[in-house]
C-alpha positions as CSV (number, residue, x, y, z in Angstrom):
1,M,-5.2,15.8,-6.1
2,C,-7.3,14.2,-3.3
3,E,-10.9,14.5,-3.8
4,S,-11.1,14.7,0.2
5,C,-8.1,16.8,1.1
6,G,-6.9,18.4,-1.6
7,C,-3.5,17.3,-1.0
8,D,-0.9,17.2,-3.9
9,G,-0.4,14.3,-5.9
10,E,1.5,13.6,-8.6
11,D,3.7,16.6,-9.6
12,A,4.8,16.1,-5.4
13,A,5.9,12.8,-5.8
14,R,10.1,11.9,-5.8
15,L,11.2,8.7,-6.1
16,T,14.4,7.1,-4.8
17,T,16.0,3.8,-5.7
18,L,18.1,2.4,-2.9
19,T,18.8,-1.0,-4.1
20,A,20.3,-1.6,-7.9
21,P,16.9,-2.6,-9.7
22,G,18.4,-4.4,-12.5
23,H,17.6,-3.5,-16.2
24,V,14.1,-2.0,-16.9
25,H,13.0,-3.7,-20.1
26,G,11.9,-0.8,-22.7
27,D,8.3,-2.4,-23.0
28,A,7.9,-2.0,-19.0
29,A,9.4,1.2,-18.9
30,G,7.6,2.9,-21.8
31,H,4.1,1.2,-20.4
32,V,4.3,2.6,-17.0
33,H,5.9,6.0,-17.6
34,G,3.7,6.7,-20.8
35,H,0.4,6.3,-18.4
36,V,1.8,8.4,-15.8
37,H,2.5,11.2,-18.3
38,D,-1.4,10.6,-19.9
39,L,-2.6,10.7,-16.8
40,V,-1.4,14.1,-15.8
41,H,-2.4,15.2,-19.3
42,D,-6.0,14.3,-18.8
43,L,-6.1,16.0,-15.5
44,E,-4.6,19.2,-16.9
45,D,-7.3,18.6,-19.3
46,D,-9.8,18.5,-16.9
47,L,-8.9,21.6,-15.0
48,G,-9.2,23.4,-17.8
49,E,-12.6,22.2,-18.3
50,E,-13.9,22.6,-15.2
51,E,-12.2,25.3,-13.1
52,G,-13.9,26.1,-10.3
53,H,-16.0,23.1,-10.1
54,V,-14.1,21.1,-7.3
55,V,-16.4,18.2,-6.6
56,P,-16.6,17.1,-10.3
57,L,-12.9,17.4,-10.9
58,G,-12.0,15.5,-7.7
59,R,-14.7,12.5,-9.2
60,R,-12.8,12.6,-12.2
61,V,-9.4,12.4,-10.5
62,L,-10.5,9.2,-9.0
63,A,-11.7,8.1,-12.3
64,R,-8.3,8.7,-14.0
65,N,-6.8,6.9,-11.1
66,D,-8.9,3.7,-11.4
67,E,-8.1,3.8,-15.1
68,L,-4.4,3.7,-14.6
69,A,-4.8,1.2,-11.5
70,G,-6.2,-1.2,-14.3
71,R,-3.5,-0.6,-16.3
72,N,-1.3,-1.6,-13.4
73,R,-3.0,-4.6,-12.8
74,A,-2.9,-5.9,-16.0
75,W,1.0,-5.1,-16.2
76,L,1.5,-6.9,-13.0
77,A,-0.6,-10.2,-14.0
78,E,1.0,-10.5,-17.3
79,R,4.2,-11.0,-15.5
80,G,2.6,-13.2,-12.6
81,I,3.8,-10.5,-9.8
82,V,1.4,-10.1,-6.7
83,A,1.0,-6.4,-5.4
84,L,-0.5,-6.0,-2.0
85,N,-1.3,-2.5,-0.7
86,V,-0.2,-2.4,3.0
87,M,-2.1,0.5,5.1
88,S,-2.5,1.9,8.3
89,S,-1.9,4.7,10.6
90,P,1.3,6.2,11.7
91,G,3.3,3.8,14.2
92,S,1.3,0.8,13.9
93,G,3.9,-1.2,12.8
94,K,3.7,-1.5,9.0
95,T,7.7,-1.4,8.4
96,T,8.4,-3.8,11.5
97,L,6.0,-6.3,9.9
98,L,7.5,-6.0,6.5
99,E,11.1,-6.2,7.7
100,R,10.3,-9.5,9.2
101,T,8.2,-11.2,6.3
102,V,11.1,-10.0,3.9
103,A,13.8,-11.5,6.0
104,D,11.7,-14.8,6.6
105,L,10.2,-15.2,3.1
106,S,12.2,-13.4,0.3
107,R,14.8,-17.0,0.3
108,D,11.9,-18.5,-1.5
109,R,10.5,-15.9,-3.8
110,P,11.8,-12.5,-4.6
111,I,10.2,-9.6,-2.7
112,S,10.4,-6.0,-3.8
113,V,8.7,-3.1,-1.5
114,I,7.3,0.1,-2.8
115,E,7.8,2.6,0.3
116,G,5.4,5.5,0.7
117,D,6.4,8.6,3.0
118,Q,5.8,12.1,3.0
119,E,9.8,12.7,3.6
120,T,12.7,10.6,4.8
121,L,14.3,7.2,3.6
122,L,14.5,6.1,7.1
123,D,12.0,3.3,6.6
124,A,13.2,2.4,2.8
125,R,16.7,2.1,4.3
126,R,15.4,-0.6,6.7
127,L,13.6,-2.6,4.3
128,T,16.7,-2.6,2.0
129,A,19.0,-4.0,4.9
130,A,16.2,-6.7,5.5
131,G,16.8,-8.0,1.8
132,A,13.9,-6.1,-0.2
133,R,14.5,-4.3,-3.5
134,T,13.4,-0.8,-2.4
135,V,11.9,2.3,-4.0
136,Q,11.1,5.1,-1.7
137,V,8.1,7.6,-3.0
138,N,8.4,10.4,-0.9
139,T,5.1,12.8,-1.6
140,G,5.6,16.0,-0.2
141,A,2.3,17.2,1.2
142,G,0.3,14.2,-0.3
143,C,-1.2,11.7,2.4
144,H,-1.5,8.7,0.3
145,L,0.1,7.0,-2.9
146,D,-1.6,6.8,-6.1
147,A,-1.9,4.7,-9.0
148,G,0.2,6.9,-11.3
149,M,2.9,6.9,-8.3
150,V,2.9,3.2,-8.0
151,A,3.5,3.0,-12.0
152,G,6.3,5.1,-11.9
153,A,7.8,3.3,-8.8
154,L,6.9,-0.2,-10.6
155,A,9.4,1.1,-13.8
156,A,12.1,2.2,-11.2
157,L,11.8,-1.2,-9.2
158,A,11.3,-3.5,-12.4
159,P,10.4,-6.2,-10.1
160,P,11.1,-9.9,-11.6
161,D,8.4,-11.8,-12.8
162,G,6.6,-14.1,-10.5
163,S,7.7,-12.1,-7.6
164,T,5.8,-10.2,-4.6
165,V,5.8,-6.4,-4.3
166,F,4.7,-4.6,-0.9
167,V,3.0,-1.2,-1.2
168,E,3.6,0.3,2.3
169,N,1.4,3.2,2.1
170,V,1.7,6.5,3.5
171,G,0.6,6.5,7.0
172,N,-3.1,7.3,7.1
173,L,-6.4,5.6,7.8
174,V,-8.3,7.7,5.6
175,C,-7.0,8.7,2.0
176,P,-5.2,5.6,1.4
177,A,-8.6,4.0,1.3
178,L,-9.8,5.8,-1.6
179,F,-7.1,5.0,-4.1
180,D,-6.9,1.8,-5.9
181,L,-3.3,1.1,-6.9
182,G,-3.9,-2.1,-9.2
183,E,-2.9,-4.0,-6.0
184,R,-4.3,-7.8,-5.8
185,A,-5.4,-7.6,-1.9
186,R,-5.5,-4.5,0.9
187,V,-3.8,-5.4,4.1
188,V,-4.9,-3.3,7.0
189,L,-2.6,-3.0,10.0
190,M,-3.9,-1.5,13.6
191,S,-2.3,-1.8,16.6
192,V,-3.7,-2.8,20.2
193,T,-2.0,0.9,21.4
194,E,-4.7,2.6,19.1
195,G,-7.9,1.4,20.6
196,D,-10.3,-1.3,19.7
197,D,-12.8,1.1,18.0
198,K,-10.9,2.2,15.1
199,P,-13.1,0.1,12.6
200,L,-16.1,2.2,14.2
201,K,-14.3,5.2,13.5
202,Y,-12.7,4.7,9.9
203,P,-15.2,2.3,8.0
204,H,-14.1,2.9,4.9
205,M,-10.6,1.7,5.3
206,F,-12.0,-1.6,7.0
207,R,-14.8,-2.5,4.8
208,G,-12.4,-2.6,1.7
209,A,-9.7,-4.7,3.6
210,D,-8.7,-8.3,2.9
211,V,-7.2,-9.2,5.5
212,L,-7.1,-7.3,8.9
213,L,-3.8,-7.7,11.2
214,V,-4.2,-6.4,14.7
215,N,-0.5,-5.9,15.8
216,K,1.3,-5.3,18.9
217,T,-0.6,-8.1,20.9
218,D,2.7,-8.1,23.3
219,L,1.2,-5.2,24.6
220,L,-2.5,-6.7,25.4
221,P,-1.8,-6.8,29.0
222,Y,-1.0,-3.2,29.3
223,V,-3.4,-1.3,27.4
224,D,-7.4,-1.6,27.3
225,F,-8.2,-3.4,24.0
226,D,-10.9,-5.7,23.7
227,M,-10.1,-8.3,20.6
228,D,-13.4,-9.6,20.3
229,A,-15.0,-6.1,20.2
230,C,-12.5,-5.1,17.5
231,R,-13.3,-8.1,15.4
232,D,-16.9,-7.9,15.6
233,A,-16.8,-4.3,14.6
234,A,-14.5,-5.4,11.6
235,R,-16.5,-8.0,10.2
236,R,-20.0,-6.1,10.6
237,L,-18.3,-3.8,8.1
238,C,-16.7,-6.7,5.8
239,P,-18.3,-9.8,6.8
240,G,-15.9,-12.8,6.4
241,L,-13.2,-10.8,7.2
242,R,-9.6,-12.6,8.2
243,V,-8.8,-11.0,11.3
244,L,-5.0,-11.9,12.7
245,P,-3.6,-11.1,16.1
246,V,-0.1,-10.7,15.6
247,S,3.1,-9.4,17.3
248,A,5.7,-8.3,14.7
249,T,8.4,-7.8,17.3
250,R,7.9,-11.1,19.4
251,G,6.6,-13.4,15.9
252,D,3.1,-14.2,17.6
253,G,0.7,-15.2,15.0
254,L,3.2,-14.4,11.8
255,D,2.8,-18.3,11.0
256,A,-1.2,-17.3,10.2
257,W,-0.1,-14.2,8.1
258,Y,2.5,-16.2,6.1
259,D,-0.1,-18.9,5.5
260,W,-2.5,-16.0,4.3
261,L,0.2,-14.6,2.0
262,A,0.8,-18.2,0.7
263,E,-3.1,-18.2,-0.4
264,T,-3.0,-14.8,-1.8
265,A,0.3,-15.1,-3.8
266,P,1.1,-18.6,-4.2
267,G,4.9,-19.1,-4.0
268,A,5.3,-16.2,-1.2
C-alpha cells in the first residue's frame, strides 16, 4: 500500500516471465521469496495492531519496504549485479531508450529487465525482442513497483552474476520516487514534450535522481522547451546532477548515456 495514494501493492502484483530465465539456484529463490513472505506477514501484523491509524501504518509500510530493499541490494552486490531504477511519466520514452540500450550493449554484458506496468505485456515483449531477459510485473491498481515486487521478479528472472538489471518502473512522477527497490542508481527520464517545468512540479522525483535524461530532443524545433531552464531547475534540487539531452529514436546523445552506464555499472 502506498502512503500517498493508498494503491494496492504486493497482493495485486502478477509476474510473467517472457524469456527462459534458466535455473534458479535454491539459495537465490529461497532468499528473495522468503523475504517477500516476511514483508507481507509483517504488514498484516501492523494492520492488526494499528487498524484505523493510516499515517503510522503508511510509515511502517515504507520502513518495511526499505528493509527489504536493503536485502535486495545486498543480494545483488554479492553477485556483482547492478540494478538501475528507471522512472518517468508515461510516454516519455523509457521503453524506447531501453530497447536501444539493450540492442547496443547486451553483446558485451548480459542485460535483464524487470518491466513494471499496471496491465499488458506490450513493453516486455518489445524488450524481449531487443534481446533482454525480461520479467513483467503487472501491478493492477498499483502505481509503482516496490521492493517486494522486485524481490519476486529477481527470483523469476535469475539474472547472471556480473550482469545489469534495468527496472522500468510504472509511468508516474510521484509514487515511484518514494520506494527504494535496492537499486544502485536512479535514472529519471523526461521528454521535451512534457515542458521544462517538470523538476519544479515534481521535486521529490528529481531530487533523488542520479542522472536525468531529457529525451525527444529531435522535437525541440517544434515545442516550447528551454533546456537551460530545465537543467537549472533540476540542479537546484540536486546539485551536480548529470543532465543528458538524448533522442532515443534518432540516437543523439546516447554515447554520453552509455558512458554514464560504464561509470555506474562497469562492464556495461
